[in-house]
C-alpha positions, 0 to 999 in steps of 0.5 A: 332575453337579457335585460339591461341594468337600466331596464332592471332599475326601471322595473324595480322602480315600478314596484318601489317608486319611493326608493331614492336609491333606485332613482339615484342608480337609474340617474347614474345609469342613464348618464353612464349610457351617454344620456346625460340630459336624462340623467340630469333630469332625473337628478333634478327631480330627485332634488325636489322629491328627496331634498336630503339625498345629498349624493344627487346634488353632488352628481348633478353638480359634477355632470353640469361641471363636466358639460361646462355649465359652471353657473348651473353647477354652482347653484346646484352645489350650493343647494347640495351643501345646504342639504349636506349641512341639514343632514350633518354630512360634513364630508359631502359638504367639503367635497361639494365646496371643493368642486364649487371653488374649482368652478370660480 
C-alpha cells in the first residue's frame, strides 16, 4: 500500500515531534491537499512552538491573504517581520513587508 506524503510526514513526526521542518512540511502538504484550515492551524501552532521559524509566519500570512483575511494576514506578517529581525533574516523580512504593504 502506497502512503501519501501527508501520512509519511505524520509518521516521521511521531518519532521526531520537535522537528520544526517536519511540522512545516506537513502544514504545507495539508494546504496543498486543499485543507487550508488544517494548514493554517498547524502554522499557527508552529508560530507559538517555534517562534523563530520565519517561513511559518510568511506562509501563514500568504494563506490568510489568499483567503482575503487581510487584517489577520497583516497581524501574522508583523509577527513574522519581528521574528525575521530577531534571526537576522533580512530577505524574509523584506518579502513579508512587501506582502504586508500589498494588503493595505
